[in-house]
PASEBA-1860 file (N, C-alpha, C; in nm, 3 decimals):
! residues 104
1> MSQNVKKV> 1.611/-2.393/2.739/1.501/-2.307/2.776/1.383/-2.341/2.688 ~ 1.273/-2.361/2.746/1.153/-2.396/2.674/1.051/-2.285/2.690 ~ 0.967/-2.273/2.591/0.870/-2.164/2.593/0.730/-2.223/2.575 ~ 0.640/-2.192/2.667/0.502/-2.237/2.655/0.425/-2.139/2.568 ~ 0.363/-2.190/2.466/0.283/-2.106/2.377/0.158/-2.182/2.341 ~ 0.057/-2.108/2.294/-0.061/-2.182/2.251/-0.035/-2.241/2.113 ~ -0.093/-2.352/2.090/-0.069/-2.429/1.969/-0.139/-2.366/1.849 ~ -0.065/-2.352/1.740/-0.122/-2.304/1.615/-0.140/-2.426/1.526
9> PVKKTQQG> -0.263/-2.459/1.488/-0.286/-2.583/1.413/-0.224/-2.579/1.274 ~ -0.185/-2.696/1.227/-0.133/-2.710/1.092/-0.248/-2.695/0.994 ~ -0.227/-2.615/0.892/-0.332/-2.592/0.793/-0.328/-2.700/0.686 ~ -0.442/-2.748/0.650/-0.455/-2.846/0.542/-0.543/-2.786/0.434 ~ -0.515/-2.823/0.309/-0.600/-2.777/0.201/-0.732/-2.853/0.207 ~ -0.830/-2.806/0.131/-0.960/-2.870/0.134/-0.953/-3.013/0.081 ~ -0.857/-3.039/-0.008/-0.843/-3.173/-0.062/-0.754/-3.261/0.026 ~ -0.706/-3.208/0.141/-0.622/-3.286/0.231/-0.477/-3.294/0.187
17> EQETTRER> -0.436/-3.209/0.090/-0.299/-3.210/0.042/-0.207/-3.144/0.144 ~ -0.078/-3.172/0.130/0.020/-3.108/0.217/0.031/-2.961/0.180 ~ 0.062/-2.879/0.281/0.078/-2.737/0.254/0.206/-2.712/0.176 ~ 0.206/-2.605/0.097/0.324/-2.570/0.018/0.428/-2.507/0.108 ~ 0.548/-2.490/0.055/0.656/-2.425/0.130/0.614/-2.284/0.170 ~ 0.550/-2.213/0.080/0.506/-2.076/0.110/0.403/-2.074/0.223 ~ 0.308/-2.165/0.219/0.207/-2.173/0.325/0.272/-2.207/0.459 ~ 0.368/-2.297/0.456/0.438/-2.336/0.578/0.517/-2.218/0.634
25> DERVVSMV> 0.588/-2.145/0.547/0.664/-2.028/0.591/0.571/-1.921/0.649 ~ 0.457/-1.898/0.585/0.360/-1.801/0.636/0.306/-1.841/0.772 ~ 0.289/-1.970/0.792/0.241/-2.020/0.922/0.344/-1.994/1.031 ~ 0.473/-2.017/1.000/0.580/-1.992/1.097/0.585/-1.843/1.131 ~ 0.577/-1.757/1.030/0.578/-1.611/1.053/0.460/-1.571/1.140 ~ 0.341/-1.624/1.113/0.224/-1.586/1.193/0.239/-1.632/1.338 ~ 0.301/-1.748/1.361/0.322/-1.795/1.499/0.416/-1.700/1.573 ~ 0.524/-1.658/1.508/0.621/-1.568/1.572/0.558/-1.431/1.598
33> LELLGEPL> 0.489/-1.375/1.498/0.428/-1.243/1.516/0.315/-1.245/1.618 ~ 0.247/-1.360/1.632/0.143/-1.372/1.734/0.204/-1.360/1.874 ~ 0.321/-1.416/1.892/0.389/-1.409/2.021/0.456/-1.273/2.043 ~ 0.520/-1.222/1.939/0.599/-1.100/1.950/0.513/-0.975/1.945 ~ 0.412/-0.975/1.859/0.338/-0.853/1.829/0.404/-0.789/1.707 ~ 0.337/-0.690/1.649/0.394/-0.627/1.530/0.476/-0.505/1.571 ~ 0.607/-0.506/1.538/0.692/-0.393/1.577/0.653/-0.263/1.506 ~ 0.689/-0.153/1.567/0.671/-0.022/1.507/0.751/-0.017/1.377
41> NYFGTTVR> 0.695/0.038/1.270/0.760/0.047/1.139/0.789/-0.090/1.078 ~ 0.704/-0.188/1.106/0.721/-0.324/1.056/0.730/-0.323/0.903 ~ 0.832/-0.390/0.849/0.850/-0.399/0.705/0.821/-0.539/0.652 ~ 0.867/-0.639/0.722/0.845/-0.776/0.676/0.922/-0.875/0.760 ~ 0.908/-1.001/0.724/0.975/-1.109/0.797/1.032/-1.207/0.697 ~ 1.155/-1.250/0.722/1.213/-1.358/0.643/1.221/-1.482/0.732 ~ 1.195/-1.595/0.672/1.197/-1.721/0.746/1.265/-1.827/0.660 ~ 1.354/-1.902/0.722/1.425/-2.009/0.653/1.426/-2.134/0.739
49> NIFEDKWR> 1.395/-2.245/0.676/1.407/-2.374/0.744/1.554/-2.414/0.735 ~ 1.622/-2.417/0.848/1.764/-2.448/0.851/1.786/-2.598/0.835 ~ 1.719/-2.676/0.916/1.721/-2.822/0.903/1.609/-2.878/0.990 ~ 1.550/-2.984/0.943/1.442/-3.053/1.012/1.342/-2.955/1.074 ~ 1.338/-2.946/1.207/1.239/-2.862/1.273/1.298/-2.732/1.327 ~ 1.416/-2.692/1.276/1.485/-2.570/1.320/1.467/-2.460/1.216 ~ 1.435/-2.340/1.265/1.405/-2.227/1.176/1.478/-2.102/1.220 ~ 1.517/-2.017/1.125/1.569/-1.884/1.152/1.463/-1.786/1.103
57> VNVWTQHY> 1.420/-1.697/1.194/1.318/-1.598/1.162/1.376/-1.460/1.191 ~ 1.376/-1.371/1.090/1.423/-1.234/1.105/1.307/-1.139/1.082 ~ 1.289/-1.044/1.173/1.183/-0.944/1.163/1.249/-0.811/1.123 ~ 1.204/-0.754/1.011/1.262/-0.633/0.954/1.173/-0.512/0.980 ~ 1.237/-0.397/1.002/1.165/-0.270/1.011/1.229/-0.172/0.913 ~ 1.154/-0.068/0.878/1.211/0.034/0.789/1.206/0.169/0.859 ~ 1.308/0.248/0.833/1.320/0.377/0.898/1.355/0.482/0.794 ~ 1.296/0.598/0.807/1.325/0.711/0.719/1.414/0.809/0.793
65> SSDRTTPT> 1.504/0.871/0.718/1.595/0.968/0.776/1.593/1.094/0.690 ~ 1.617/1.209/0.751/1.614/1.334/0.676/1.730/1.345/0.578 ~ 1.837/1.269/0.597/1.952/1.277/0.507/1.950/1.172/0.396 ~ 1.842/1.093/0.387/1.829/0.991/0.281/1.695/1.006/0.212 ~ 1.692/0.971/0.085/1.566/0.976/0.012/1.494/0.841/0.014 ~ 1.565/0.737/0.051/1.504/0.604/0.060/1.515/0.553/0.204 ~ 1.425/0.466/0.242/1.430/0.415/0.380/1.545/0.315/0.398 ~ 1.587/0.298/0.521/1.682/0.192/0.555/1.605/0.078/0.619
73> HTITHSFF> 1.650/-0.042/0.595/1.584/-0.161/0.649/1.680/-0.230/0.745 ~ 1.627/-0.268/0.861/1.708/-0.325/0.968/1.639/-0.447/1.026 ~ 1.718/-0.549/1.056/1.665/-0.664/1.131/1.661/-0.621/1.277 ~ 1.542/-0.608/1.332/1.528/-0.565/1.471/1.509/-0.682/1.566 ~ 1.465/-0.796/1.515/1.447/-0.916/1.597/1.490/-1.036/1.512 ~ 1.564/-1.126/1.574/1.608/-1.246/1.505/1.598/-1.363/1.603 ~ 1.536/-1.471/1.558/1.512/-1.586/1.644/1.554/-1.715/1.575 ~ 1.611/-1.806/1.650/1.636/-1.942/1.605/1.538/-2.028/1.682
81> ITIQNGEI> 1.438/-2.082/1.612/1.329/-2.151/1.680/1.321/-2.298/1.640 ~ 1.259/-2.374/1.729/1.229/-2.514/1.704/1.077/-2.528/1.704 ~ 1.025/-2.593/1.600/0.881/-2.615/1.590/0.855/-2.765/1.589 ~ 0.774/-2.810/1.685/0.736/-2.951/1.691/0.586/-2.960/1.714 ~ 0.521/-3.047/1.640/0.377/-3.068/1.652/0.298/-2.939/1.635 ~ 0.340/-2.854/1.543/0.265/-2.733/1.512/0.278/-2.621/1.613 ~ 0.379/-2.625/1.703/0.397/-2.517/1.800/0.545/-2.490/1.821 ~ 0.576/-2.367/1.862/0.713/-2.330/1.892/0.748/-2.388/2.028
89> THSDPPII> 0.847/-2.476/2.031/0.885/-2.540/2.157/1.011/-2.478/2.217 ~ 1.088/-2.407/2.135/1.211/-2.343/2.184/1.241/-2.223/2.096 ~ 1.292/-2.117/2.158/1.334/-1.998/2.085/1.459/-1.942/2.150 ~ 1.558/-1.909/2.067/1.680/-1.847/2.116/1.706/-1.722/2.033 ~ 1.694/-1.604/2.089/1.652/-1.572/2.224/1.502/-1.595/2.239 ~ 1.452/-1.597/2.362/1.308/-1.614/2.383/1.228/-1.504/2.316 ~ 1.111/-1.538/2.264/1.023/-1.440/2.202/0.941/-1.375/2.312 ~ 0.961/-1.245/2.330/0.893/-1.171/2.436/0.800/-1.069/2.373
97> QLDEEDGV> 0.676/-1.066/2.420/0.575/-0.973/2.368/0.625/-0.829/2.378 ~ 0.615/-0.755/2.267/0.655/-0.615/2.266/0.553/-0.530/2.339 ~ 0.598/-0.432/2.414/0.508/-0.332/2.471/0.473/-0.236/2.359 ~ 0.356/-0.174/2.369/0.315/-0.079/2.266/0.415/0.036/2.253 ~ 0.474/0.078/2.366/0.570/0.188/2.363/0.701/0.145/2.298 ~ 0.738/0.015/2.318/0.864/-0.034/2.264/0.863/-0.032/2.112 ~ 0.765/-0.101/2.056/0.757/-0.108/1.911/0.871/-0.188/1.852 ~ 0.992/-0.157/1.891/1.110/-0.225/1.835/1.194/-0.278/1.947
END
């Protein structure tokens, strides 16, 4: 299954240096959130390069409950994606835009 998305350009520093691991991870997160939208109660995103152009992206939300004093954190969306030439070419499961009512 292939997914058509608009291309997110690779960022280069002003000196033309390669981007750092952190910059690369932030770019992957921004590409996923651009497609997905920001979930209700969004807490954060973890991203790991599994191998070569394959990535695991987890989107976390936080929820408060009346029986707890601290929030609980849950992975509400998880994707195994392939990035080639600065764009997501495959996602399992497919990244589907959230409706405003859905949030999660």
